C-alpha positions as a printed NumPy array, in Angstrom:
array([[-60.428, 121.387,  22.302],
       [-60.643, 117.616,  21.961],
       [-63.838, 115.642,  21.765],
       [-65.616, 118.289,  19.657],
       [-66.349, 120.298,  22.811],
       [-66.283, 123.724,  21.135],
       [-69.628, 124.818,  19.74 ],
       [-67.983, 126.03 ,  16.537],
       [-64.57 , 126.63 ,  15.002],
       [-63.11 , 130.093,  15.299],
       [-61.686, 131.987,  12.324],
       [-58.205, 131.11 ,  13.617],
       [-59.155, 127.421,  13.78 ],
       [-60.391, 127.525,  10.201],
       [-57.289, 129.329,   8.981],
       [-55.05 , 126.771,  10.692],
       [-57.124, 123.918,   9.234],
       [-56.844, 125.274,   5.685],
       [-53.098, 125.792,   6.014],
       [-52.6  , 122.246,   7.282],
       [-54.749, 120.959,   4.412],
       [-52.571, 122.797,   1.907],
       [-49.347, 121.407,   3.392],
       [-50.769, 117.893,   3.528],
       [-51.716, 118.037,  -0.14 ],
       [-48.077, 118.765,  -0.905],
       [-47.034, 115.82 ,   1.254],
       [-49.429, 113.512,  -0.609],
       [-48.201, 114.565,  -4.035],
       [-44.564, 114.349,  -2.985],
       [-44.685, 110.924,  -1.352],
       [-46.628, 109.344,  -4.224],
       [-44.371, 110.967,  -6.828],
       [-41.158, 109.921,  -5.127],
       [-42.362, 106.329,  -4.724],
       [-43.863, 106.35 ,  -8.232],
       [-46.973, 104.633,  -6.853],
       [-49.908, 105.219,  -4.568],
       [-53.308, 106.9  ,  -4.584],
       [-53.071, 110.701,  -4.606],
       [-56.565, 111.556,  -5.898],
       [-58.59 , 109.76 ,  -3.239],
       [-56.157, 110.816,  -0.526],
       [-56.817, 114.45 ,  -1.431],
       [-60.598, 114.046,  -1.465],
       [-60.521, 112.36 ,   1.974],
       [-57.878, 114.678,   3.387],
       [-60.142, 117.248,   5.045],
       [-62.191, 114.446,   6.624],
       [-59.002, 112.919,   8.061],
       [-57.864, 116.318,   9.277],
       [-61.171, 117.16 ,  10.979],
       [-61.509, 113.818,  12.759],
       [-57.896, 113.455,  13.879],
       [-57.695, 117.112,  14.952],
       [-60.811, 117.198,  17.102],
       [-61.593, 113.639,  18.213],
       [-60.418, 112.566,  21.644],
       [-57.058, 111.3  ,  20.389],
       [-53.522, 112.651,  20.503],
       [-49.897, 111.605,  19.947],
       [-49.657, 111.124,  23.72 ],
       [-52.688, 108.81 ,  23.9  ],
       [-52.242, 106.427,  20.962],
       [-52.843, 103.446,  23.249],
       [-54.958, 105.04 ,  25.984],
       [-57.996, 102.82 ,  26.701],
       [-60.462, 105.727,  26.849],
       [-59.39 , 107.419,  23.607],
       [-61.692, 107.622,  20.606],
       [-61.065, 105.027,  17.898],
       [-60.559, 105.92 ,  14.241],
       [-60.82 , 103.285,  11.505],
       [-59.758, 104.221,   7.98 ],
       [-61.538, 101.583,   5.927],
       [-60.219, 102.72 ,   2.534],
       [-56.624, 102.016,   3.456],
       [-55.302, 102.972,   0.014],
       [-55.658, 106.628,   1.085],
       [-52.633, 106.048,   3.316],
       [-50.787, 109.123,   1.93 ],
       [-53.555, 111.336,   3.302],
       [-53.569, 109.584,   6.657],
       [-49.781, 109.676,   7.022],
       [-49.565, 113.35 ,   6.117],
       [-52.269, 114.287,   8.644],
       [-50.806, 112.197,  11.465],
       [-47.319, 113.495,  10.711],
       [-48.431, 117.122,  10.684],
       [-50.307, 116.593,  13.961],
       [-47.186, 115.255,  15.679],
       [-47.675, 111.487,  15.798],
       [-44.327, 111.012,  14.059],
       [-41.862, 112.899,  11.871],
       [-43.798, 113.841,   8.738],
       [-40.558, 113.954,   6.721],
       [-39.974, 110.295,   7.581],
       [-43.41 , 109.351,   6.229],
       [-43.018, 111.38 ,   3.043],
       [-39.481, 110.174,   2.366],
       [-40.032, 106.467,   3.048],
       [-43.578, 105.935,   1.755],
       [-43.749, 102.483,   0.111],
       [-40.001, 102.021,   0.588],
       [-38.814,  98.468,   1.23 ],
       [-38.559,  97.962,   4.97 ],
       [-40.392, 101.184,   5.806],
       [-43.141, 101.337,   8.397],
       [-45.181, 103.457,   5.985],
       [-46.665, 100.849,   3.694],
       [-48.934, 101.434,   0.722],
       [-52.045, 100.747,   2.835],
       [-52.449, 101.736,   6.482],
       [-51.141,  99.282,   9.081],
       [-51.721,  99.121,  12.822],
       [-48.034,  99.299,  13.701],
       [-48.084, 103.037,  12.939],
       [-48.952, 105.315,  15.908],
       [-52.444, 106.703,  15.394],
       [-53.679, 103.789,  13.253],
       [-56.192, 101.651,  15.157],
       [-56.833,  99.08 ,  12.418],
       [-54.797,  98.025,   9.41 ],
       [-57.   ,  97.974,   6.315],
       [-56.921,  97.861,   2.558],
       [-59.38 ,  95.062,   1.889],
       [-62.345,  97.313,   1.214],
       [-65.63 ,  96.847,   3.023],
       [-64.278,  95.629,   6.366],
       [-63.81 ,  98.933,   8.187],
       [-67.331,  99.313,   9.55 ],
       [-67.208,  95.782,  10.968],
       [-63.967,  96.689,  12.745],
       [-65.638,  99.851,  14.006],
       [-68.485,  97.748,  15.413],
       [-65.901,  95.607,  17.201],
       [-64.351,  98.682,  18.806],
       [-67.772, 100.065,  19.759],
       [-68.779,  96.716,  21.235],
       [-65.554,  96.591,  23.249],
       [-66.283, 100.071,  24.588],
       [-69.681,  98.838,  25.786],
       [-68.22 ,  95.744,  27.434],
       [-65.529,  97.801,  29.184],
       [-68.046, 100.599,  29.961],
       [-65.946, 103.268,  28.25 ],
       [-67.447, 106.579,  27.184],
       [-65.693, 107.057,  23.858],
       [-66.569, 107.373,  20.192],
       [-65.673, 105.361,  17.095],
       [-65.181, 107.067,  13.737],
       [-65.178, 104.899,  10.613],
       [-63.902, 106.733,   7.538],
       [-64.888, 105.07 ,   4.273],
       [-64.913, 105.425,   0.501],
       [-68.077, 105.575,  -1.577],
       [-67.049, 102.721,  -3.899],
       [-66.788, 100.213,  -1.046],
       [-70.39 , 100.837,  -0.029],
       [-71.41 ,  98.215,  -2.607],
       [-69.712,  95.511,  -0.508],
       [-72.104,  93.146,   1.203],
       [-70.145,  93.223,   4.457],
       [-70.925,  96.929,   4.866],
       [-74.623,  96.084,   4.965],
       [-73.949,  93.305,   7.477],
       [-72.177,  95.789,   9.763],
       [-74.901,  98.432,   9.397],
       [-77.538,  95.982,  10.575],
       [-75.439,  94.778,  13.498],
       [-74.742,  98.32 ,  14.699],
       [-78.436,  99.149,  14.62 ],
       [-79.523,  95.916,  16.318],
       [-77.161,  96.437,  19.237],
       [-77.694, 100.194,  19.489],
       [-74.087, 101.145,  18.824],
       [-74.813, 104.855,  18.883],
       [-71.162, 105.669,  19.538],
       [-70.321, 105.012,  15.861],
       [-70.065, 107.699,  13.215],
       [-69.364, 106.708,   9.623],
       [-68.02 , 109.354,   7.264],
       [-68.254, 108.443,   3.573],
       [-65.922, 110.251,   1.17 ],
       [-68.535, 110.757,  -1.527],
       [-66.426, 111.907,  -4.485],
       [-68.416, 109.662,  -6.863],
       [-65.178, 108.363,  -8.42 ],
       [-63.45 , 105.003,  -8.17 ],
       [-60.586, 103.358,  -9.993],
       [-62.543, 102.467, -13.155],
       [-64.613, 105.632, -13.453],
       [-67.733, 107.125, -11.904],
       [-69.385, 105.113,  -9.148],
       [-72.796, 105.391, -10.786],
       [-71.52 , 103.607, -13.896],
       [-69.076, 101.154, -12.3  ],
       [-71.769,  99.901,  -9.89 ],
       [-74.677, 102.104,  -8.826],
       [-75.301, 102.185,  -5.088],
       [-77.828, 104.173,  -3.089],
       [-75.476, 105.097,  -0.269],
       [-77.902, 107.357,   1.584],
       [-80.875, 105.092,   0.952],
       [-79.003, 102.009,   2.213],
       [-78.093, 103.585,   5.549],
       [-81.578, 104.981,   5.984],
       [-83.15 , 101.615,   5.203],
       [-81.129, 100.106,   8.05 ],
       [-82.415, 102.866,  10.36 ],
       [-79.241, 104.907,  10.61 ],
       [-79.379, 108.664,  10.881],
       [-77.884, 110.246,   7.75 ],
       [-76.361, 113.708,   7.478],
       [-74.834, 115.421,   4.441],
       [-72.021, 117.963,   4.382],
       [-69.493, 119.668,   2.138],
       [-66.44 , 117.522,   2.831],
       [-64.058, 120.405,   2.161],
       [-65.71 , 123.009,   4.432],
       [-63.935, 122.798,   7.815],
       [-66.608, 124.701,   9.744],
       [-69.428, 122.574,   8.337],
       [-67.449, 119.344,   8.799],
       [-66.799, 120.19 ,  12.433],
       [-70.418, 121.05 ,  13.151],
       [-71.718, 117.894,  11.484],
       [-69.244, 115.627,  13.277],
       [-70.16 , 117.286,  16.562],
       [-73.888, 116.857,  15.92 ],
       [-73.383, 113.192,  15.   ],
       [-71.935, 112.423,  18.426],
       [-75.057, 113.77 ,  20.095],
       [-77.356, 111.419,  18.189],
       [-79.008, 108.454,  19.883],
       [-78.5  , 106.411,  16.709],
       [-75.483, 105.343,  14.684],
       [-74.834, 108.113,  12.15 ],
       [-73.585, 108.14 ,   8.574],
       [-72.196, 111.445,   7.322],
       [-72.115, 111.648,   3.543],
       [-69.316, 114.103,   2.8  ],
       [-69.529, 115.505,  -0.721],
       [-65.955, 115.788,  -1.941],
       [-63.862, 116.209,  -5.084],
       [-61.167, 113.76 ,  -6.102],
       [-57.811, 115.521,  -6.429],
       [-59.189, 118.55 ,  -4.529],
       [-56.834, 121.536,  -4.683],
       [-55.122, 120.804,  -7.995],
       [-57.216, 121.928, -10.949],
       [-56.13 , 119.337, -13.513],
       [-56.635, 116.466, -11.026],
       [-60.106, 117.402,  -9.864],
       [-62.949, 115.07 , -10.927],
       [-60.494, 112.873, -12.887],
       [-60.731, 109.155, -12.077],
       [-57.315, 108.629, -13.705],
       [-55.698, 110.118, -10.585],
       [-57.324, 107.635,  -8.229],
       [-54.21 , 105.445,  -8.287],
       [-51.802, 107.364, -10.539],
       [-48.972, 109.5  ,  -9.146],
       [-47.95 , 112.656, -10.963],
       [-45.048, 112.762, -13.394],
       [-42.306, 115.338, -12.922],
       [-43.998, 118.05 , -14.998],
       [-47.42 , 117.494, -13.432],
       [-45.834, 117.531,  -9.998],
       [-44.193, 120.927, -10.544],
       [-47.45 , 122.366, -11.889],
       [-49.475, 121.015,  -8.958],
       [-47.04 , 122.299,  -6.336],
       [-47.139, 125.729,  -7.962],
       [-50.946, 125.758,  -7.704],
       [-50.611, 124.931,  -4.012],
       [-47.985, 127.695,  -3.573],
       [-45.5  , 125.105,  -2.359],
       [-41.897, 124.518,  -3.335],
       [-41.248, 121.259,  -5.233],
       [-39.265, 119.026,  -2.883],
       [-38.537, 115.776,  -4.724],
       [-34.77 , 116.235,  -4.531],
       [-34.925, 116.907,  -0.803],
       [-36.93 , 113.767,  -0.169],
       [-34.865, 111.63 ,  -2.519],
       [-31.909, 112.411,  -0.295],
       [-33.951, 111.678,   2.839],
       [-35.175, 108.433,   1.279],
       [-31.605, 107.157,   1.325],
       [-31.217, 108.022,   5.016],
       [-31.306, 105.323,   7.68 ],
       [-34.457, 106.018,   9.695],
       [-35.398, 104.841,  13.174],
       [-39.066, 103.994,  12.932],
       [-41.368, 104.255,  15.948],
       [-42.092, 100.897,  17.533],
       [-45.505,  99.723,  18.636],
       [-46.061,  96.399,  20.323],
       [-49.284,  94.503,  20.92 ],
       [-50.317,  92.085,  23.637],
       [-52.685,  89.453,  22.243],
       [-52.98 ,  87.045,  25.149],
       [-55.127,  87.13 ,  28.246],
       [-53.75 ,  84.264,  30.321],
       [-57.22 ,  83.208,  31.472],
       [-57.6  ,  80.624,  34.227],
       [-58.603,  77.296,  32.652],
       [-61.044,  76.134,  35.317],
       [-61.8  ,  72.543,  36.293],
       [-61.832,  69.953,  33.485],
       [-64.994,  67.977,  32.799],
       [-64.401,  64.239,  32.387],
       [-66.379,  62.037,  30.003],
       [-66.341,  58.372,  31.037],
       [-65.49 ,  55.443,  28.813],
       [-69.123,  54.375,  28.704],
       [-70.25 ,  57.906,  27.871],
       [-70.517,  58.766,  24.176],
       [-70.877,  62.451,  23.351],
       [-69.849,  64.856,  20.63 ],
       [-66.88 ,  67.195,  20.774],
       [-69.098,  70.218,  20.19 ],
       [-71.04 ,  69.58 ,  23.398],
       [-67.748,  69.232,  25.252],
       [-66.742,  72.578,  23.728],
       [-69.942,  74.311,  24.806],
       [-69.676,  73.038,  28.374],
       [-65.973,  73.915,  28.662],
       [-66.65 ,  77.407,  27.326],
       [-69.251,  78.064,  30.01 ],
       [-66.919,  76.8  ,  32.722],
       [-64.044,  78.999,  31.53 ],
       [-66.355,  82.012,  31.477],
       [-67.57 ,  81.295,  35.01 ],
       [-64.021,  80.76 ,  36.241],
       [-62.936,  84.131,  34.838],
       [-66.127,  86.04 ,  35.605],
       [-64.274,  88.533,  37.799],
       [-61.461,  89.201,  35.285],
       [-62.551,  92.691,  34.214],
       [-59.372,  93.228,  32.205],
       [-60.056,  90.325,  29.828],
       [-63.795,  89.77 ,  29.436],
       [-64.902,  86.841,  27.3  ],
       [-67.508,  87.262,  24.564],
       [-69.061,  84.8  ,  22.127],
       [-70.211,  85.594,  18.589],
       [-72.644,  83.339,  16.744],
       [-74.069,  83.236,  13.204],
       [-77.517,  81.706,  13.676],
       [-76.092,  78.313,  14.659],
       [-75.994,  78.481,  18.454],
       [-77.845,  75.213,  19.051],
       [-75.655,  73.358,  16.531],
       [-72.286,  74.72 ,  17.627],
       [-73.416,  74.588,  21.273],
       [-72.821,  78.236,  22.107],
       [-76.455,  78.301,  23.254],
       [-75.135,  76.98 ,  26.569],
       [-73.06 ,  80.147,  26.952],
       [-75.945,  82.348,  25.786],
       [-78.154,  81.065,  28.602],
       [-75.517,  81.785,  31.255],
       [-74.093,  85.039,  29.859],
       [-76.731,  86.69 ,  27.632],
       [-75.059,  90.101,  27.863],
       [-71.79 ,  88.667,  26.47 ],
       [-73.396,  86.67 ,  23.663],
       [-73.834,  88.403,  20.299],
       [-76.107,  86.939,  17.667],
       [-74.96 ,  88.205,  14.272],
       [-77.293,  86.155,  12.095],
       [-76.201,  84.862,   8.7  ],
       [-73.458,  87.5  ,   8.398],
       [-70.215,  85.588,   8.7  ],
       [-67.89 ,  88.147,   7.104],
       [-68.944,  90.849,   9.542],
       [-68.77 ,  88.465,  12.499],
       [-65.162,  87.496,  11.765],
       [-63.896,  91.068,  11.431],
       [-65.975,  92.406,  14.298],
       [-64.784,  89.817,  16.806],
       [-61.22 ,  90.382,  15.605],
       [-61.338,  94.128,  16.286],
       [-63.009,  93.573,  19.667],
       [-60.296,  91.085,  20.616],
       [-57.589,  93.614,  19.772],
       [-58.946,  95.687,  22.675],
       [-58.194,  93.015,  25.288],
       [-61.359,  90.975,  24.93 ],
       [-61.123,  87.201,  24.512],
       [-63.378,  86.703,  21.503],
       [-64.844,  83.301,  20.643],
       [-66.398,  82.998,  17.187],
       [-68.143,  79.707,  16.455],
       [-69.517,  78.5  ,  13.15 ],
       [-69.596,  75.547,  10.793],
       [-66.221,  75.006,   9.157],
       [-67.318,  75.964,   5.642],
       [-68.529,  79.331,   6.932],
       [-66.078,  80.003,   9.742],
       [-62.95 ,  79.225,   7.686],
       [-63.639,  78.842,   3.969],
       [-66.074,  81.729,   3.624],
       [-64.24 ,  84.14 ,   5.908],
       [-60.597,  83.41 ,   5.12 ],
       [-59.917,  86.954,   3.931],
       [-61.296,  88.409,   7.161],
       [-59.122,  86.107,   9.267],
       [-56.113,  87.057,   7.148],
       [-56.655,  90.726,   7.992],
       [-57.274,  89.836,  11.642],
       [-53.958,  87.998,  11.684],
       [-52.177,  91.081,  10.377],
       [-53.86 ,  93.192,  13.069],
       [-52.542,  91.055,  15.949],
       [-55.944,  89.901,  17.147],
       [-56.9  ,  87.378,  19.826],
       [-59.68 ,  85.39 ,  18.138],
       [-60.654,  81.89 ,  19.256],
       [-62.236,  80.416,  16.132],
       [-64.064,  77.221,  17.092],
       [-65.643,  75.427,  14.145],
       [-67.846,  72.373,  14.282],
       [-69.081,  70.313,  11.334],
       [-65.695,  69.802,   9.697],
       [-64.697,  66.887,   7.472],
       [-66.744,  63.985,   6.144],
       [-68.092,  63.669,   9.666],
       [-70.693,  66.248,   8.634],
       [-72.237,  63.303,   6.798],
       [-75.693,  63.743,   5.34 ],
       [-75.353,  67.481,   4.682],
       [-73.155,  66.547,   1.73 ],
       [-70.171,  68.047,  -0.003],
       [-71.274,  71.694,   0.236],
       [-71.005,  71.531,   4.022],
       [-68.16 ,  69.06 ,   4.485],
       [-65.277,  71.405,   5.3  ],
       [-62.232,  69.391,   4.262],
       [-59.649,  72.136,   3.703],
       [-59.426,  74.139,   6.95 ],
       [-55.866,  73.092,   7.871],
       [-54.702,  73.846,   4.341],
       [-56.211,  77.324,   4.471],
       [-55.088,  78.248,   7.97 ],
       [-51.498,  77.11 ,   7.379],
       [-51.252,  80.218,   5.175],
       [-51.763,  82.502,   8.173],
       [-48.574,  83.06 ,  10.137],
       [-50.059,  83.529,  13.596],
       [-52.96 ,  81.072,  13.702],
       [-52.597,  78.012,  15.909],
       [-54.638,  74.982,  14.775],
       [-56.03 ,  72.306,  17.118],
       [-58.074,  69.254,  16.078],
       [-58.914,  67.226,  19.219],
       [-59.554,  63.492,  19.19 ],
       [-62.439,  63.055,  21.63 ],
       [-64.611,  65.019,  24.101],
       [-62.021,  64.834,  26.885],
       [-59.241,  66.281,  24.762],
       [-61.701,  68.828,  23.354],
       [-62.507,  70.023,  26.864],
       [-58.836,  70.546,  27.639],
       [-58.047,  72.068,  24.224],
       [-60.809,  74.677,  24.542],
       [-59.553,  75.708,  27.961],
       [-56.017,  75.991,  26.606],
       [-57.201,  77.997,  23.588],
       [-58.826,  80.566,  25.872],
       [-55.485,  81.09 ,  27.598],
       [-53.165,  80.865,  24.59 ],
       [-52.011,  84.191,  23.105],
       [-53.21 ,  85.236,  19.658],
       [-55.476,  83.53 ,  17.163],
       [-56.404,  79.896,  17.766],
       [-58.567,  77.557,  15.685],
       [-60.239,  74.491,  17.202],
       [-61.981,  72.133,  14.768],
       [-64.367,  69.226,  15.296],
       [-67.052,  67.188,  13.56 ],
       [-70.614,  66.69 ,  14.719],
       [-70.855,  62.968,  15.541],
       [-70.816,  61.474,  19.015],
       [-67.474,  59.848,  19.768],
       [-66.301,  57.305,  22.34 ],
       [-63.563,  58.363,  24.714],
       [-60.033,  57.454,  23.674],
       [-58.742,  54.753,  26.046],
       [-55.349,  53.445,  27.074],
       [-54.578,  49.771,  26.48 ],
       [-55.628,  49.006,  30.054],
       [-59.105,  50.394,  29.346],
       [-58.771,  53.634,  31.331],
       [-59.211,  57.119,  29.906],
       [-56.225,  58.34 ,  27.904],
       [-57.122,  62.011,  28.381],
       [-57.793,  61.559,  32.075],
       [-57.95 ,  63.967,  35.016],
       [-54.167,  64.352,  35.   ],
       [-53.993,  65.251,  31.305],
       [-53.137,  68.854,  30.379],
       [-53.222,  70.101,  26.815],
       [-49.969,  71.626,  25.593],
       [-49.988,  73.152,  22.129],
       [-47.709,  71.19 ,  19.803],
       [-47.566,  68.067,  21.961],
       [-48.597,  64.81 ,  20.265],
       [-49.94 ,  61.78 ,  22.137],
       [-48.363,  58.322,  21.803],
       [-51.563,  56.351,  22.352],
       [-50.192,  52.975,  21.266],
       [-46.544,  52.042,  20.807],
       [-45.337,  50.045,  17.821],
       [-42.154,  48.619,  16.353],
       [-43.068,  48.153,  12.663],
       [-44.51 ,  51.595,  11.997],
       [-46.869,  54.313,  13.201],
       [-50.264,  55.627,  12.239],
       [-50.35 ,  59.392,  12.808],
       [-54.026,  60.237,  13.291],
       [-55.699,  63.64 ,  13.459],
       [-58.955,  64.404,  15.257],
       [-61.881,  62.011,  14.979],
       [-59.867,  59.445,  12.995],
       [-57.872,  58.636,  16.125],
       [-60.565,  56.112,  17.094],
       [-60.49 ,  54.274,  13.73 ],
       [-56.665,  54.305,  13.888],
       [-56.844,  52.499,  17.241],
       [-59.281,  50.038,  15.681],
       [-56.723,  49.386,  12.925],
       [-54.076,  48.858,  15.629],
       [-56.259,  46.254,  17.318],
       [-56.976,  44.427,  14.052],
       [-53.298,  44.365,  13.076],
       [-52.219,  43.252,  16.527],
       [-54.439,  40.187,  16.218],
       [-52.485,  39.292,  13.079],
       [-49.127,  39.901,  14.753],
       [-48.469,  43.233,  13.05 ],
       [-47.114,  45.745,  15.563],
       [-48.135,  49.237,  14.408],
       [-48.368,  52.127,  16.887],
       [-50.775,  55.074,  16.991],
       [-49.844,  58.696,  17.626],
       [-52.595,  61.284,  18.025],
       [-51.613,  64.563,  16.365],
       [-53.952,  67.349,  17.443],
       [-51.708,  70.218,  16.268],
       [-51.022,  69.595,  12.562],
       [-49.115,  72.844,  12.104],
       [-46.806,  72.326,  15.095],
       [-45.423,  68.803,  14.995],
       [-43.963,  67.228,  18.127],
       [-40.24 ,  66.56 ,  17.624],
       [-40.067,  63.639,  20.049],
       [-43.155,  61.941,  18.612],
       [-41.912,  62.434,  15.066],
       [-38.526,  60.979,  15.959],
       [-40.253,  57.932,  17.447],
       [-42.363,  57.44 ,  14.324],
       [-39.462,  58.012,  11.948],
       [-37.342,  55.48 ,  13.828],
       [-39.859,  52.735,  13.027],
       [-39.287,  53.114,   9.275],
       [-42.99 ,  53.37 ,   8.348],
       [-45.262,  56.374,   8.804],
       [-48.887,  56.569,   7.644],
       [-50.942,  59.698,   8.275],
       [-54.741,  59.552,   8.418],
       [-57.109,  62.496,   8.567],
       [-60.684,  63.544,   7.891],
       [-59.289,  66.28 ,   5.645],
       [-58.086,  66.903,   2.104],
       [-55.186,  64.487,   1.732],
       [-52.99 ,  67.052,  -0.01 ],
       [-53.134,  69.982,   2.412],
       [-53.601,  68.799,   5.987],
       [-51.65 ,  66.67 ,   8.445],
       [-50.098,  64.563,   5.69 ],
       [-48.707,  67.673,   4.013],
       [-47.18 ,  68.871,   7.304],
       [-45.569,  65.505,   7.97 ],
       [-44.315,  65.224,   4.368],
       [-42.57 ,  68.583,   4.619],
       [-41.128,  67.691,   8.007],
       [-39.712,  64.376,   6.78 ],
       [-38.373,  65.788,   3.511],
       [-36.514,  68.578,   5.291],
       [-34.844,  66.025,   7.564],
       [-33.897,  63.522,   4.874],
       [-36.193,  60.735,   6.074],
       [-35.446,  57.544,   4.094],
       [-38.209,  55.282,   5.355],
       [-41.668,  54.554,   3.979],
       [-44.309,  57.285,   4.154],
       [-47.95 ,  57.239,   3.035],
       [-50.928,  59.566,   3.4  ],
       [-54.543,  58.597,   3.946],
       [-57.178,  61.283,   3.684],
       [-60.008,  62.662,   1.596],
       [-59.231,  62.307,  -2.096],
       [-62.481,  63.688,  -3.525],
       [-65.576,  65.535,  -2.388],
       [-67.871,  63.348,  -0.359],
       [-71.552,  62.681,  -0.928],
       [-74.468,  62.633,   1.49 ],
       [-74.423,  59.642,   3.784],
       [-73.568,  58.343,   7.212],
       [-70.001,  59.289,   8.203],
       [-69.149,  55.599,   8.637],
       [-70.134,  54.948,   5.02 ],
       [-68.215,  57.972,   3.745],
       [-65.081,  56.944,   5.663],
       [-65.216,  53.431,   4.276],
       [-65.742,  54.825,   0.781],
       [-62.468,  56.759,   1.045],
       [-60.501,  54.119,   2.928],
       [-60.562,  55.881,   6.289],
       [-62.275,  53.304,   8.499],
       [-60.303,  51.004,  10.786],
       [-60.501,  47.93 ,   8.521],
       [-59.409,  49.888,   5.454],
       [-56.465,  51.378,   7.327],
       [-55.38 ,  47.943,   8.515],
       [-55.622,  46.492,   5.014],
       [-53.644,  49.424,   3.593],
       [-50.831,  48.968,   6.104],
       [-50.641,  45.22 ,   5.457],
       [-50.347,  45.93 ,   1.735],
       [-47.391,  48.196,   2.343],
       [-45.414,  46.072,   4.774],
       [-45.956,  42.759,   2.934]])
């Protein structure tokens, strides 16, 4: 019976469990031996945990995408052989396919678990992130009012990770009592015993964060079942510490850290299979490994198509900051889509609500606003997992925390097909007096490494308003970056708003703000204003240089680039590291197309100091006068 409804396992249940465990051990040893890589020891210590949870939780091969199913996160993704063998034996896919093609080039069954496999709710491998993902799933269940449970299966070694503590505290603060953590406590990790590699009071840590802790023999099916059942009845989040043995079931592997990530050689394999009363099957699976398999396909929808609402216009006499425009647009989008129960919008903050302007949303939608505190790693993973459930998740932070500090978490989100809207303020030298530690000058360079992250850097409050609305509706992960200073509205030559009521933001479209015949300044974000100032200065001297606003540095506009290239002179300017941002994108674009004209890059060449942004820009040649002088020096 699913959902741990039976009071206890019968003798037949236990016998079936033990037989499945024996067969799965053979699968683990075979797939790691045939691929000559993998983690057999830990897979065998976690095996009975995997088997108990996947057998009795409210999940099945027929409900891998059912909204009301339980969620299972395997945080220690290197135990993939154990997971694949259990899922295969329980009918999620052909177990022979998993055993034969484990770690094979082009196979679905990679060395660490991935979400594309039926039965896997979160791709992992980067240790310490699983509980944060579990919190995201639990939070999504609360938002959608689903009565389901989240199981997070973890290793003992990863408990030393700081992000695990961040997630524990979050779960307790928000009363996520539908989470059960099961720690495979075999006391062994890749370099030896956990108490010598890095001591960690696993039980004490969970208790100190007010979790309920239970202990169990992780290889006793009856006890495992009872403990998992009891955990779901608790009014608190529960951690089950399952005492296990690495390499369980094969005498010479047990308690040996060497088998954490070492497959068996041919002789060891035959000996181990004999102990398990199983026939060695390497030859069979070598033949199957050469077969052409049809892997199961799983697709993900990562877009909500939210209505964008009514734009807010900022007049030419009105000077405001992009972050305020963001906060106001966010509230309007949320109000516009209030009745969209299929795609609820949530906002996650890290103790910066008044600075990043999500406090405006918090006042209007307190039940959809989640204050994580100074726990950025957890916030990034948690909002990613929640967004994979159909939620539109906004995560706002300063650039150095929201991008630089959490890049690894966003990388894993990207691989898990999430729908995160990462809106970072305080980027570039525009951060000013906070100094170099807080001047995020490398966000475009970092995010260009992620294949499915769109990047938007708007020029003024009006474009910011439209960009935020578009980001909410765009599919997948979207970054929107801005500084903190108040900016004037970008105007047309006739003095009217450039980003006026008729303007609609289209990702990848550039804006020809001023036309020129002798060259073009390609400006990103807040340097669009200084670029226009340079245009005005040059025009007075009879130098006709145009200005193109590029808000999407990773998706260049073909028509705008052709216009700029046709002039014979292109100069990029950005409040960003000169080697990795807009200039790098344009350089690659021009090189690939054989551009023969002049090309120069203006940007940040060294870390800034504390000071007014205007001073810092002038210091690095990024103010309007410096740009104009630079262009004159290049055209003669």
